C-alpha positions as CSV (number, residue, x, y, z in Angstrom):
1,M,0.0,0.0,0.0
2,P,1.6,3.4,-1.1
3,Y,2.1,5.9,1.7
4,S,0.4,9.3,1.6
5,F,2.3,12.3,2.8
6,E,1.3,15.8,3.9
7,T,3.0,19.1,4.0
8,I,3.7,20.5,7.4
9,A,3.0,24.2,7.8
10,C,6.1,26.4,8.3
11,V,6.2,29.0,11.1
12,T,8.4,32.1,11.2
13,L,11.6,32.0,13.1
14,E,11.5,34.8,15.6
15,P,14.4,37.1,16.0
16,Q,15.2,36.0,19.6
17,S,15.2,32.3,18.9
18,T,17.8,30.2,20.7
19,L,19.2,26.7,20.2
20,E,18.3,23.8,22.6
21,H,21.4,22.0,24.0
22,P,21.7,18.5,25.4
23,T,21.0,18.3,29.1
24,T,24.4,16.8,29.7
25,P,27.6,18.6,28.3
26,P,29.5,16.5,25.7
27,E,32.3,14.4,27.2
28,I,35.7,16.2,27.0
29,V,38.1,13.9,25.2
30,K,41.7,13.9,26.2
31,L,44.7,11.9,25.3
32,D,44.3,9.8,28.5
33,S,40.6,9.2,27.9
34,P,39.5,5.6,27.2
35,A,40.0,4.6,23.6
36,A,36.4,3.5,23.3
37,V,35.2,7.2,23.4
38,V,36.8,7.8,20.0
39,M,35.9,4.5,18.3
40,T,33.3,4.3,15.7
41,N,31.1,1.5,17.1
42,F,29.4,-0.6,14.3
43,K,26.6,-1.4,16.6
44,V,25.6,2.2,16.4
45,V,27.0,3.3,13.0
46,H,26.4,1.1,9.9
47,P,29.7,0.6,8.0
48,I,29.5,1.5,4.3
49,T,30.7,-1.1,1.7
50,T,31.7,-1.1,-2.0
51,R,32.6,-3.8,-4.5
52,P,36.1,-4.3,-6.0
53,E,35.0,-3.8,-9.6
54,V,33.4,-0.3,-8.9
55,A,35.3,2.7,-10.4
56,I,37.3,4.7,-8.0
57,D,35.4,8.0,-8.8
58,V,32.0,6.2,-8.1
59,A,33.4,5.0,-4.7
60,L,34.7,8.6,-3.9
61,N,31.2,10.0,-4.8
62,K,29.6,7.4,-2.4
63,M,32.0,8.7,0.3
64,K,31.1,12.2,-0.4
65,T,27.3,11.6,-0.3
66,T,27.6,9.5,2.9
67,G,30.0,11.8,4.6
68,I,32.7,9.3,5.2
69,R,36.3,8.8,4.1
70,L,36.5,4.9,4.1
71,L,34.7,2.1,2.4
72,F,35.0,-1.5,3.2
73,V,35.6,-3.6,0.1
74,V,33.6,-6.8,0.2
75,N,33.2,-9.9,-1.9
76,D,30.0,-11.8,-2.8
77,A,30.0,-13.5,0.6
78,G,30.1,-10.2,2.4
79,Q,33.7,-10.8,3.6
80,I,36.2,-7.9,3.8
81,I,38.8,-8.1,1.0
82,G,40.1,-4.6,1.4
83,L,39.6,-1.0,2.3
84,I,39.7,2.1,0.3
85,T,40.0,5.6,1.5
86,A,39.4,9.1,0.0
87,K,43.2,9.6,0.4
88,D,43.8,6.4,-1.7
89,I,41.6,7.7,-4.5
90,M,42.8,11.3,-4.4
91,G,46.4,10.4,-3.9
92,E,49.3,9.3,-6.0
93,R,48.3,5.6,-6.7
94,P,45.7,6.3,-9.3
95,I,48.0,8.6,-11.2
96,Q,50.7,6.0,-11.2
97,I,48.2,3.3,-12.4
98,A,46.9,5.5,-15.1
99,Q,50.5,6.2,-16.4
100,Q,51.8,2.7,-16.1
101,M,48.7,0.9,-17.6
102,Q,48.0,3.8,-19.9
103,V,44.2,3.8,-18.9
104,P,42.0,6.7,-18.2
105,R,41.2,7.4,-14.6
106,A,37.6,6.5,-15.2
107,D,38.7,2.8,-15.8
108,I,40.6,2.4,-12.6
109,T,38.7,0.2,-10.2
110,V,38.7,0.0,-6.4
111,A,40.5,-3.3,-6.6
112,A,43.5,-1.6,-8.2
113,V,43.8,1.0,-5.4
114,M,42.6,-0.4,-2.3
115,T,44.5,-1.7,0.7
116,P,44.2,-5.5,0.5
117,Q,42.9,-7.4,3.5
118,P,46.4,-8.8,4.6
119,D,47.7,-5.1,4.9
120,I,44.9,-3.8,7.0
121,C,45.7,-2.7,10.5
122,A,43.5,-4.3,13.0
123,L,43.4,-4.1,16.7
124,D,42.1,-6.7,19.1
125,A,39.0,-5.7,21.0
126,Q,40.5,-6.9,24.2
127,A,43.6,-4.8,23.8
128,V,41.4,-1.7,22.9
129,R,39.3,-2.2,26.1
130,D,42.3,-1.1,28.3
131,A,43.8,1.3,25.8
132,R,43.8,5.1,26.0
133,V,43.2,7.7,23.2
134,G,46.9,8.5,23.1
135,D,47.7,4.8,22.6
136,I,45.6,4.7,19.4
137,I,47.1,7.8,18.1
138,E,50.6,6.5,18.7
139,T,49.6,3.2,17.1
140,L,48.1,5.0,14.0
141,R,51.3,7.2,13.7
142,K,53.6,4.2,14.0
143,Q,51.6,2.2,11.4
144,Q,51.4,5.4,9.2
145,R,47.7,4.8,9.0
146,Q,44.6,7.0,9.3
147,H,42.4,4.0,10.2
148,A,42.5,1.0,12.3
149,L,39.8,-1.6,12.6
150,V,38.8,-3.2,15.9
151,V,38.1,-6.9,15.8
152,K,36.5,-9.4,18.1
153,T,37.7,-12.9,17.7
154,D,35.4,-15.8,18.4
155,K,37.4,-18.1,20.7
156,A,35.6,-21.3,19.4
157,T,36.0,-20.7,15.7
158,Q,38.8,-18.2,15.7
159,S,36.7,-16.1,13.2
160,Q,37.0,-12.4,13.5
161,C,34.1,-9.8,13.3
162,V,35.0,-6.1,12.8
163,I,33.1,-4.3,15.6
164,G,34.4,-0.8,15.2
165,M,37.1,1.5,13.8
166,F,39.4,4.2,14.8
167,S,40.0,7.2,12.4
168,T,42.3,10.1,12.7
169,S,39.6,12.4,11.4
170,Q,37.2,11.3,14.1
171,I,39.9,11.6,16.8
172,D,40.8,15.1,15.4
173,K,37.2,16.2,15.7
174,L,36.8,14.8,19.3
175,L,40.1,16.2,20.5
176,G,39.7,19.5,18.8
177,Y,43.0,19.5,17.0
178,N,44.9,17.5,14.3
179,V,46.7,14.5,15.6
180,T,48.6,13.7,12.4
181,P,50.0,16.0,9.6
182,E,47.7,16.9,6.9
183,V,48.4,15.5,3.5
184,H,46.8,17.3,0.5
185,P,45.6,15.2,-2.4
186,A,47.8,15.3,-5.6
187,R,45.8,16.6,-8.6
188,S,48.6,15.8,-11.1
189,L,52.0,14.3,-11.3
190,A,53.6,17.8,-11.1
191,A,51.7,18.4,-7.9
192,L,52.7,15.0,-6.5
193,V,56.4,15.7,-7.2
194,G,56.0,19.1,-5.5
195,Q,54.6,17.5,-2.4
196,I,57.4,15.0,-2.0
197,A,60.3,17.3,-3.1
């Protein structure tokens, strides 16, 4: 049965209008806060996925429309086979692939640029439980990563389930400052050479 919707009447916003605020102030996040406060919990936030055969610009557009910077690359069985970030797509790798394979950017797929599953940084949920925000930042810096997954391992089957993720952009937002140096995307080979020179 089709739904029927009605228009809601608008009212004029008065000049002295104020904003309502939550009754409890937001938790102040510090380097010694529990790591869990900066983790994206997949029980609350639905992870967004893509397929390996999707064009990188389609994947980037999906990131923009959903307001995220990372997509999980999954196979037909829903298993994680890689990750792709906005940085991967806007960085040097697509430029290198286009030049080496002599293909237009539009033909480059997620599979060609993604971080493959064996190279993904994952942290054990048990270790994260006792970690602090500073520990996560230090781990991401040492691994030279912007993201780290949090996995829970079933002791009986040894299978892993990704239950959350740490992201430097999320940590930056909650701490109120940049925890890693910013890297601007390369728009051309000349720009890329300029960045590393």
